[in-house]
Each structure stands twice: as C-alpha cells, then as structure tokens.
C-alpha positions in Angstrom: -129.8 8.9 -28.5 -129.6 9.1 -24.8 -131.5 8.6 -21.5 -133.4 5.5 -22.7 -135.8 4.3 -20.0 -138.7 1.8 -19.8 -141.5 1.9 -17.3 -143.8 -1.2 -16.9 -147.4 -0.8 -15.9 -150.6 -2.9 -16.1 -154.0 -2.1 -17.4 -157.1 -4.3 -18.0 -155.1 -7.4 -17.3 -152.3 -6.6 -19.8 -148.7 -5.5 -19.2 -147.6 -2.3 -20.9 -144.0 -0.9 -21.4 -143.7 2.8 -21.9 -140.3 3.7 -23.5 -138.9 7.2 -23.3 -135.7 8.8 -24.6 -134.2 12.1 -25.8 -131.6 13.4 -28.1 -128.7 15.8 -27.3 -129.9 18.3 -29.9 -132.9 18.9 -32.1 -132.6 17.5 -35.6 -135.3 18.2 -38.2 -136.9 15.2 -39.9 -135.4 12.6 -37.5 -137.3 9.4 -36.8 -136.7 6.6 -34.5 -136.5 2.8 -35.1 -137.5 0.6 -32.2 -136.8 -3.1 -32.0 -138.1 -5.1 -29.0 -136.9 -8.7 -28.4 -137.4 -11.2 -25.7 -134.9 -13.8 -24.3 -131.2 -13.7 -24.9 -128.6 -15.4 -27.1 -129.9 -18.2 -29.3 -133.2 -18.0 -27.5 -133.8 -14.4 -28.5 -136.9 -13.7 -30.6 -138.4 -10.6 -32.1 -141.5 -9.3 -30.3 -142.3 -6.0 -32.0 -140.8 -3.2 -34.2 -141.9 0.4 -34.7 -141.0 3.6 -36.4 -142.0 6.9 -34.7 -141.1 10.6 -34.8 -141.9 10.9 -31.1 -139.4 10.5 -28.2 -141.6 7.9 -26.6 -143.5 4.7 -27.5 -145.8 2.3 -25.8 -145.7 -1.5 -26.2 -148.9 -3.3 -25.0 -150.0 -6.8 -24.5 -146.6 -8.1 -23.4 -146.4 -11.5 -21.8 -144.1 -12.4 -18.9 -140.4 -12.5 -19.8 -137.2 -10.6 -20.1 -136.9 -8.0 -22.9 -134.3 -6.0 -24.7 -135.2 -2.7 -26.4 -133.0 -1.1 -29.0 -133.7 2.4 -30.4 -131.9 4.0 -33.3 -132.2 7.5 -34.8 -132.9 7.7 -38.6 -132.3 11.0 -40.4 -134.0 12.1 -43.6 -131.5 10.3 -45.8 -132.2 7.0 -44.0 -128.9 6.9 -42.2 -129.1 5.3 -38.8 -127.3 6.5 -35.7 -125.6 4.5 -32.9 -128.2 2.3 -31.1 -129.3 2.8 -27.5 -130.2 -0.4 -25.6 -131.9 -1.2 -22.3 -133.3 -4.3 -20.7 -136.3 -4.8 -18.5 -138.3 -7.7 -17.2 -141.9 -8.5 -16.7 -141.7 -11.2 -14.1 -142.4 -11.8 -10.4 -139.4 -10.5 -8.5 -136.5 -12.5 -7.1 -136.6 -13.1 -3.4 -134.2 -11.0 -1.2 -130.7 -12.3 -1.1 -130.2 -11.2 2.5 -132.0 -9.4 5.2 -129.9 -7.1 7.3 -131.2 -6.7 10.9 -130.0 -3.7 12.9 -130.7 -3.8 16.7 -131.8 -0.8 18.6 -133.2 0.0 22.0 -136.5 -2.0 22.2 -136.5 -2.1 18.4 -135.2 -4.0 15.4 -134.8 -2.6 11.8 -135.0 -5.0 8.9 -133.5 -4.0 5.5 -133.8 -6.5 2.7 -131.2 -6.6 0.0 -131.6 -8.0 -3.6 -128.8 -9.7 -5.3 -129.3 -7.3 -8.3 -130.9 -3.9 -7.5 -134.3 -3.4 -9.0 -136.0 0.0 -8.4 -139.4 -1.5 -9.2 -139.3 -3.9 -6.3 -140.7 -3.2 -2.9 -140.8 -5.6 0.1 -143.6 -7.0 2.1 -142.8 -7.4 5.9 -144.3 -9.9 8.2 -143.4 -10.3 11.9 -143.6 -13.1 14.5 -142.5 -13.6 18.1 -142.1 -17.3 17.4 -140.4 -19.1 14.5 -142.7 -20.4 11.8 -141.2 -23.6 10.4 -143.4 -23.8 7.4 -143.3 -20.5 5.4 -146.6 -21.5 3.8 -148.2 -20.6 7.1 -146.7 -17.1 7.4 -149.8 -15.3 6.3 -151.9 -17.2 8.9 -149.5 -17.1 11.8 -147.4 -13.9 11.4 -148.4 -10.3 11.7 -148.4 -8.2 8.6 -146.4 -5.0 9.0 -146.6 -3.3 5.7 -144.8 -2.7 2.4 -141.7 -0.6 1.9 -138.0 -0.7 1.5 -137.3 -1.3 5.2 -139.3 -1.7 8.4 -138.7 -1.0 12.1 -140.5 -2.9 14.8 -140.4 -1.2 18.2 -142.1 -1.1 21.5 -142.0 -2.7 25.0 -142.6 -6.2 23.6 -139.3 -6.0 21.7 -137.3 -7.1 24.8 -133.5 -7.6 24.8 -132.3 -11.2 24.9 -135.3 -12.6 22.9 -135.4 -13.8 19.3 -137.9 -12.2 17.0 -138.6 -13.3 13.4 -139.0 -11.4 10.2 -140.5 -12.9 7.1 -139.9 -10.8 4.0 -140.8 -11.2 0.3 -140.3 -9.1 -2.8 -143.3 -7.6 -4.5 -143.7 -5.8 -7.8 -146.4 -5.2 -10.4 -146.4 -8.8 -11.5 -146.3 -10.8 -8.3 -144.5 -11.8 -5.2 -141.5 -13.9 -4.4 -141.1 -16.6 -1.8 -140.6 -15.6 1.8 -137.1 -15.2 3.3 -136.7 -15.7 7.1 -134.4 -13.7 9.4 -134.2 -13.6 13.1 -132.7 -11.0 15.4 -132.7 -9.4 18.8 -132.9 -5.9 20.2 -129.7 -4.2 21.4 -128.0 -5.8 24.4 -126.0 -2.7 25.3 -126.9 -2.3 29.0 -125.1 1.0 29.3 -126.9 2.4 26.3 -130.2 1.4 27.8 -129.6 3.4 30.9 -128.9 6.5 28.8 -132.0 5.7 26.7 -134.2 5.5 29.9 -132.6 8.7 31.2 -133.8 10.5 28.1 -137.3 9.0 28.4 -137.6 10.0 32.0 -136.4 13.5 31.4 -139.2 14.0 28.8 -142.0 13.1 31.2 -143.8 15.7 33.2 -143.1 13.7 36.4 -139.4 13.5 35.7 -139.2 17.2 35.0 -141.1 18.1 38.1 -139.1 15.8 40.3 -135.9 17.5 39.1 -137.1 21.0 39.8 -135.6 22.7 42.8 -137.9 24.0 45.6 -138.0 27.9 45.9 -139.7 28.4 49.3 -139.5 32.2 49.1 -141.2 32.2 45.7 -144.0 30.0 47.0 -144.7 32.4 49.9 -144.7 35.4 47.6 -147.1 33.7 45.2 -149.6 32.9 48.0 -149.4 36.4 49.4 -150.0 37.9 46.0 -153.0 35.7 45.5 -154.6 36.8 48.7 -153.9 40.5 47.9 -155.4 40.1 44.4 -158.6 38.7 45.8 -158.9 41.4 48.5 -158.4 44.2 46.0 -160.9 42.9 43.6 -163.6 42.6 46.3 -162.9 46.1 47.6 -163.1 47.5 44.0 -166.4 45.8 43.4 -168.0 47.1 46.6 -166.8 50.7 46.1 -168.2 50.7 42.5 -171.6 49.5 43.7 -171.7 52.1 46.5 -170.8 55.0 44.1 -173.6 54.0 41.6 -176.2 54.0 44.4 -175.0 57.4 45.7 -175.3 59.0 42.3 -178.9 57.7 42.0 -179.9 59.1 45.4 -178.6 62.6 44.5 -180.5 62.6 41.2 -183.7 61.8 43.1 -183.2 64.6 45.6 -182.7 67.2 42.9 -185.9 66.2 41.1 -188.0 66.4 44.3 -186.7 70.0 45.0 -187.5 71.2 41.5 -191.1 70.1 42.0 -191.8 73.1 44.3 -190.6 75.6 41.6 -192.8 74.5 38.8 -196.3 73.5 39.9 -197.9 73.3 36.5 -195.6 70.5 35.3 -194.8 69.1 38.7 -196.9 66.0 38.6 -196.2 64.9 35.1 -192.5 65.7 35.1 -191.9 64.3 38.6 -193.7 61.2 37.6 -191.7 61.0 34.4 -188.4 61.7 36.3 -189.2 59.2 39.0 -189.8 56.5 36.4 -186.5 57.3 34.6 -184.5 57.5 37.9 -186.0 54.2 39.0 -184.8 52.7 35.7 -181.3 54.2 36.1 -181.1 52.9 39.7 -182.2 49.4 38.5 -179.8 49.5 35.6 -177.0 50.7 37.9 -177.6 48.1 40.5 -177.9 45.4 37.8 -174.7 46.5 36.1 -173.0 46.5 39.6 -174.3 43.0 40.3 -173.1 41.8 36.8 -169.7 43.3 37.2 -169.4 41.9 40.7 -170.4 38.5 39.4 -167.8 38.7 36.7 -165.1 39.7 39.1 -166.1 36.9 41.5 -166.1 34.4 38.6 -162.6 35.5 37.7 -161.5 35.0 41.3 -163.2 31.6 41.3 -161.5 30.6 38.0 -158.2 31.6 39.5 -158.9 29.6 42.6 -160.1 26.6 40.7 -156.9 26.7 38.6 -154.9 26.7 41.7 -157.2 24.1 43.2 -156.0 21.5 40.6 -152.7 21.6 42.5 -152.4 21.2 46.2 -149.0 22.0 47.6 -148.0 21.7 51.2 -144.6 23.3 52.1 -142.6 23.4 55.3 -139.3 25.2 55.5 -136.7 26.4 58.0 -133.5 28.5 57.7 -130.5 28.4 60.0 -127.6 30.6 58.9 -126.4 29.6 55.4 -128.6 26.4 55.6 -132.2 26.0 54.4 -134.4 22.9 54.5 -137.7 22.5 52.7 -140.2 19.7 52.7 -142.8 19.9 49.9 -145.8 17.6 49.0 -147.5 18.2 45.7 -150.7 16.7 44.3 -151.3 17.9 40.7 -153.9 17.2 38.0 -153.6 19.0 34.7 -154.4 18.7 31.0 -151.8 18.9 28.3 -151.9 20.4 24.8 -153.6 17.2 23.4 -156.4 17.6 26.0 -155.1 14.5 27.9 -155.4 14.5 31.7 -152.2 13.9 33.7 -151.8 13.3 37.4 -148.8 13.2 39.7 -147.9 13.0 43.4 -144.5 14.0 44.7 -142.8 14.3 48.0 -139.5 16.2 47.9 -137.0 17.0 50.7 -134.4 19.7 49.9 -131.4 21.0 51.8 -129.5 24.0 50.6 -126.0 24.5 52.1 -123.4 27.0 50.8 -125.7 27.7 47.9 -125.7 24.0 46.8 -129.1 22.2 46.8 -129.3 18.5 47.8 -132.6 16.8 46.9 -134.3 13.5 47.8 -137.7 12.8 46.4 -140.3 10.2 45.4 -142.9 10.7 42.7 -145.8 8.7 41.2 -147.5 9.8 38.0 -149.7 8.8 35.1 -149.5 10.5 31.8 -149.8 9.9 28.1 -146.5 9.4 26.2 -146.5 8.7 22.5 -150.2 7.9 22.5 -149.9 5.4 25.3 -150.8 5.8 29.0 -147.7 5.3 31.1 -147.6 5.0 34.9 -144.2 5.7 36.6 -142.7 5.7 40.1 -139.4 7.6 40.3 -136.9 7.8 43.1 -134.3 10.5 43.4 -131.6 10.2 46.1 -127.8 9.6 46.6 -128.6 6.3 48.3 -131.7 4.2 47.8 -132.2 1.2 50.1 -134.9 -1.2 51.2 -134.6 -2.2 54.8 -136.0 -5.4 56.4 -135.9 -6.1 60.1 -133.9 -9.2 61.0 -133.2 -10.3 64.6 -134.1 -6.8 65.8 -131.5 -5.2 63.4 -132.2 -3.2 60.2 -130.5 -5.1 57.5 -130.7 -3.6 54.0 -132.4 -5.9 51.5 -130.7 -4.0 48.7 -128.8 -0.7 48.4 -128.2 1.5 45.3 -125.4 4.0 45.6 -122.8 5.5 43.2 -124.2 3.8 40.1 -123.9 0.4 41.8 -126.5 -2.0 43.2 -125.7 -4.2 46.2 -127.8 -7.2 47.1 -127.3 -10.3 49.2 -129.2 -13.2 47.7 -130.7 -13.0 44.2 -132.9 -15.5 42.4 -133.4 -14.6 38.7 -135.4 -16.4 36.0 -133.1 -15.0 33.3 -130.0 -12.9 33.4 -128.5 -10.8 30.6 -125.1 -9.3 31.4 -122.4 -7.7 29.4 -119.7 -9.1 31.8 -119.7 -11.3 34.9 -116.9 -11.3 37.5 -116.8 -13.3 40.7 -115.2 -12.2 43.9 -111.6 -12.9 44.7 -108.3 -11.4 43.7 -107.7 -12.5 41.1 -111.4 -13.5 40.4 -112.1 -17.3 40.3 -114.5 -16.8 37.4 -115.0 -14.1 34.8 -116.8 -13.6 31.5 -115.8 -10.5 29.5 -117.8 -8.6 26.9 -115.7 -10.1 24.1 -116.7 -13.6 25.2 -113.5 -14.5 27.0 -114.2 -17.0 29.8 -111.7 -17.6 32.6 -112.3 -20.1 35.4 -109.8 -21.7 37.8 -111.7 -25.0 37.9 -114.6 -26.2 35.7 -116.6 -29.4 35.7 -118.6 -29.6 32.4 -121.0 -32.5 32.0 -122.6 -31.3 28.7 -121.3 -30.6 25.2 -118.4 -28.2 24.4 -118.1 -26.5 21.0 -115.0 -24.5 20.3 -113.2 -23.3 17.2 -109.7 -22.8 18.7 -107.9 -23.2 22.0 -105.2 -24.9 24.0 -105.6 -27.9 26.3 -103.0 -29.1 28.7 -102.8 -32.5 30.4 -106.2 -33.7 29.1 -107.5 -37.2 29.4 -110.2 -38.5 27.0 -111.9 -41.4 28.7 -114.1 -42.5 25.9 -114.2 -42.4 22.1 -113.0 -39.4 20.2 -113.7 -38.6 16.5 -111.3 -36.3 14.6 -112.8 -35.4 11.2 -110.1 -32.8 10.3 -106.4 -32.8 10.2 -104.4 -34.0 13.2 -100.9 -32.8 13.7 -98.8 -34.2 16.6 -95.2 -34.2 17.7 -95.6 -37.4 19.7 -98.3 -40.1 19.5 -98.8 -43.1 21.6 -101.6 -45.4 20.6 -102.9 -47.6 17.7 -103.3 -45.0 14.9 -101.4 -47.5 12.9 -102.0 -51.1 13.9 -99.3 -53.8 13.5 -99.1 -57.5 14.2 -96.1 -59.8 13.8 -95.4 -63.5 14.3 -92.7 -66.1 13.4 -93.6 -68.8 11.0 -94.1 -72.3 12.5 -91.3 -74.9 12.1 -91.2 -78.6 11.8 -89.5 -80.1 14.8 -88.6 -83.6 13.5 -84.9 -82.6 13.0 -82.4 -80.9 15.1 -82.4 -77.9 12.7 -86.0 -77.3 12.2 -87.3 -75.9 8.9 -90.2 -73.6 8.3 -93.5 -75.3 7.9 -97.1 -74.2 8.6 -99.6 -71.3 8.1 -100.2 -67.9 9.7 -103.7 -66.5 9.3 -104.3 -62.7 9.7 -107.9 -61.5 10.0 -108.6 -57.7 9.6 -112.1 -56.7 10.7 -114.1 -54.1 8.7 -114.9 -52.0 11.8 -113.8 -48.5 10.6 -115.8 -46.0 8.5 -112.8 -45.1 6.3 -110.7 -47.0 3.7 -107.6 -48.7 4.9 -104.5 -50.3 3.5 -102.8 -53.5 4.6 -99.0 -53.3 4.2 -96.8 -56.5 4.4 -93.1 -55.5 4.8 -90.5 -57.7 3.1 -90.7 -61.4 4.0 -87.4 -63.1 2.9 -87.3 -66.9 2.4 -84.6 -69.3 0.8 -83.7 -72.9 0.4 -80.1 -74.4 0.1 -77.7 -76.2 -2.3 -76.0 -79.4 -1.2 -72.8 -80.2 -3.1 -72.2 -83.9 -4.1 -69.6 -85.6 -6.2 -71.7 -86.3 -9.2 -74.3 -83.5 -9.0 -75.6 -80.9 -6.5 -79.0 -81.3 -4.8 -81.2 -78.6 -3.4 -83.5 -77.9 -0.5 -86.6 -76.0 -1.6 -88.7 -73.4 0.3 -92.1 -72.2 -0.9 -94.3 -69.3 0.2 -98.0 -69.1 -0.8 -100.2 -66.1 0.1 -104.0 -66.1 -0.1 -106.5 -63.2 0.3 -110.0 -64.4 1.3 -109.1 -67.8 -0.1 -107.8 -66.6 -3.4 -104.1 -67.2 -4.2 -102.2 -63.9 -4.8 -98.6 -65.2 -4.5 -96.8 -68.5 -5.0 -93.0 -68.7 -5.3 -90.3 -71.3 -4.5 -86.7 -70.5 -3.6 -83.8 -72.9 -4.0 -80.3 -71.7 -3.1 -81.4 -68.1 -3.8 -83.4 -65.7 -1.5 -86.8 -64.5 -2.6 -88.7 -61.6 -1.0 -92.4 -61.0 -0.7 -94.0 -57.7 0.2 -97.3 -56.2 -0.6 -99.9 -53.4 -0.2 -103.5 -54.5 -0.2 -106.4 -52.0 -0.3 -109.3 -52.6 2.1 -112.3 -50.4 1.2 -114.7 -49.6 4.1 -117.9 -51.5 4.1 -116.7 -54.4 1.9 -116.4 -56.9 4.8 -113.6 -58.5 6.8 -110.4 -59.6 5.1 -108.5 -62.8 5.8 -104.9 -63.3 4.7 -103.2 -66.7 4.9 -99.4 -67.1 4.7 -98.3 -70.7 4.1 -94.7 -71.8 4.0 -93.2 -75.3 3.3 -89.7 -76.8 2.7 -88.5 -80.2 1.3 -85.4 -82.1 0.0 -85.1 -84.9 -2.4 -84.7 -88.5 -1.3 -86.5 -87.8 2.0 -83.7 -86.0 3.6 -84.4 -83.1 6.0 -84.4 -79.8 4.1 -82.4 -76.8 5.0 -84.5 -73.6 4.6 -85.3 -70.3 6.3 -87.9 -67.5 6.3 -88.1 -64.2 8.2 -90.9 -63.3 10.6 -94.2 -62.0 9.3 -95.2 -58.3 10.0 -98.6 -56.9 9.0 -99.3 -53.1 9.2 -102.9 -51.8 8.9 -103.3 -48.0 8.4 -105.8 -45.5 7.1 -105.6 -44.9 3.3 -104.9 -41.2 2.6 -102.8 -39.2 0.2 -103.0 -35.8 2.0 -99.5 -34.3 2.1 -98.0 -36.9 -0.2 -97.3 -36.7 -4.0 -95.5 -39.2 -6.2 -94.4 -38.7 -9.8 
C-alpha cells in the first residue's frame, strides 16, 4: 500500500470523500479493507467499512468532522498487509494565522499563512482605505478583490505613507472562516521610486521622443526626397497619358489612308474602325485618368501621413559646433488603435561630437489601459524664476540631482532622512531612526525602549512598573519615622510613661510591610536588707486597637521587634506603643526604653530567597 490520498467534494447537498491508492507491484487476487473513523482517541467512532478489489473507493453522505481512513491489503489467503493511514477533515477552514504584507512601488501584496498548511483552502481578499472596526461590516464597507492564494493591490491610489487595510478569510468547499485584519503601506524607498519613475517615463512615447537626438541633415534629406518623389510621379503620369493619346492618333491616320485603297469596303470598314479606335482612345484616356488618380492618391496618402506630424527645424553650423532648434507636433495611432498626441520643443547643441539637449514635452497617451497626460522637462538645470525688486530670484532650482528652494509649506512630508544646516548639524534624523538634536523642548508624550538620560529633573509624578536599579538614591522609597517615648517628669530621673501613635495611610497601589526595629526596655532591682524590690517597665503594642504585644520587664531587658503586612486597599493602619513603669510602696521607679523607629517599605521578594 502506498500513495493513499483523499479528495473531498460535494454533490446534491452531500459531502463525498474519494479515496485513491496504489500498490508497488501487481498481486493477483488482492483485495483491500477500508475502515473510516471520525474523531480521535476515546471519542473515535466507526463511520464505515468496505472491502474492494479496486484501488479507489467513494464514501458518501459524510457529515462535518475530522476523519481517519485506514486501508489494508488482503491476499487470497486472508493475510493482511501493513496499514496505510491518512486523515482529512470536512469542516469550515481555520482563519489565517498571519497575513504577510510586502510593500512595493504603489502596491502592496498580501500573502495569508495558515497555522497548518491545507491545500484545499483558498483565501478571500477584501480591501479598504479605512479601517473597519467591526468585521461584521466588511462585506458592506470593503471592496471585494477576489479569491486566491495571494493578492496584489496596485495603482496610483496606493500612495506611500498611507495605511491600507486588508481583510482576509479562509474558504473551502464547506464554508468560510472569520476575517483577519492586516494593515500595511506601500514602499517608502524614495530612491527606488525615482528609478521606478525613470523606467515608466522611458516606456512612454513622449519620453522616448524627448530623448531622441536631432539629426538636422537627415531631416533636410527627407524633405528633399519627398519633393523629388512627388515631382517624378507627376512627370511619369503626364508622359504616360501623352503616349497613349499619340498612339491613338497614329492608328486613326492609318485607317483614313487605307480608305482610298479599298473603295468597296471603305464605308463599312472605316465606320467599324472609327468606332473601335474611338473605343480605344476612350479606354486609353480612362486608364490614364485612373492611373493618374491612383498616383495622386498615393501622393496624397504620403502627404497626409506626413501631415499628422508638423516639424519646424532651425539649425546653424559654425566650425565643429552645430545648434538646432526643433518644434514637433505629432498625432498618431498605436498598435491598439489608440490615438496619442504630443508636443515637443527641443534645443540641441553639438560640440566636439557631443550633443547637449534641453527640451520640454507635453503628451497624452494610453498606458496600461489608462489615459495618461505627462509634461516632461529635460535639462542640466531646471529653474522657476520670479521677479522680486527688479531682480530675477529663482523660486526653485533643480541641478545635479538636488532641488533648492527657499521657503516651503508642506501638508505632509515623507523623508528617509532629515538633516539641518550647521556643522555639525543641530538636528538630524537618519534612515535607521536615530534622532540627534542639540536642544529639544518636548511638551507631549515620549515613548522609548532604551536610552541614557543625564542630569534629568522629573518635576511631577513618575510611575516605574518595571525593575529599578540605582547606585545612589535620595528620596522616600523607604519611609521611616522615629520618636523618643514620653517620660514622667515628677522625679529628677524621669521614667518612661506615655503612648506613641503611628498612622500609616493606605495611599499606595501595592502591598507594603511595616518594620519595627528592636525596642529594648527594662526595669531595675533595688537591694534591701531583708529582700530585694523591683522597678517594673511594661510595653503594650496595639494594631488598629487590637493588642498584639504585652510584656513586663523587671531587672532584665526585653526587646520588641515586628514585621506587619499592610495589603493595599485594606484601609489605613494605626499602631499604638504604650509604655509604663512603677515601683512598690509608691517610690519613683527606675526604668528605661529605647527610641521607637518605624520603617514602611514595599513588599517584594524579587532578588531574595530564604531557606
């Protein structure tokens, strides 16, 4: 078994699958077992089976779905060969995965690509000069181009620098996919466009005629030859008519003389001869007139042909120099029976065998089925001059592949590169997108992927959503507050007594952590003869009113520190730190506590691991 293929078709509203295969060699009595299933894996189900001696089989009435066909060869002993398997689908096609747009000169080529190649799928192309936000409106708002594997849109309307929109969907025997949108532009290669126009101009009749060199001597020879041809034809026609008439007169004279020799037949023969000679004379004259008319018609046709082109030429020679001025008005028909017209004025100087030409031409002709009007200028220098204060100041000058202008107002400008005056230039924009400016005031938005900024001041808010790396930071990226606990002032050595309240506002969009570094507090032991007595120091910490720490120190030192999570959007957080000290029998206590420090920072684990 080899070369198993399936071709899907439709007939009378049903889908058919034509399976074909072959064998590497002919085996007598071989049959083939076919098994057609739909779905895959556990969802697979048998659709049809068949036994045939042919190398093809048709399955009909198939519903939409994905199918697997397995074919085995069976010999006359019932032994089965290795199976051949292929899959096919009867479903509407998948939409194009991508649409590759290739820009050209006044054209864009769209090439859709499927995620998985399917030879049964074609593509339907629609085109719009404006974006269609709702693809359900494509068939109403866009222009249908056709169906194929790719499509090229071209013409004068496909201008560089403008966005154009393609809407493409896959089509097959079963149905159509959803539309996929793609936008593109024609080529922006300015240098390439100049070469492109050069080729178009060279193909036109006006362009070819304007490039032709003037041959004054050939023109004079052509006119002289035309005059000589007309004179010779007229002389030939007149001589032929004169000869015919002379021959007729000689025949008549001979007939009259013979009349005296034969009296018996004179009257009848002379009468008969006269009639015949008269006929010959009439025929000869008629033939001469017809030939003369034909010759004159040829001359007129020649003149009429030359009359479709009026050429006026003035020339002068001086030593090895020759100057010619030529004006041409021409109307002619091409091989497609289309009329073309042109007007040209050319000035040519030939010096040392080298021609120098300046010319202007205007023409109308049909190019690629469209009527095109053109005005072409040919010169080493082209300028428009306007009088200003009595002087001739050029409005613009084109010379040496450069165009010079003073003041220009443009609606839109498309340029490969822009460079200002100055050395070095104060402003430049290169083809690779590099912008250089000595000084820039930008009031709008700036979008950049990479770059370097020196001595920059950010006057207002700045949001950094990515990673920030800095060698030196000044500011409140981490906020801290600190304060000494209050003290009771009733004794010379004051003891800690009072509350510090810290309020952290929920004013950031990210989670934070509140870190309280170590707060050390202690009481004291007072030795007595009978027994020692102690001063006590207690610290209580509350979070939003709830107690989270309460310890009392005697002659030992206790330490409180903590890390408290503060999720964003859960509201403000209030921390209260209350300290108190006392001694028995109403004596003033001896106690101490370190200052409180609270650190608030963004909660993050990037770049940190703990195990």
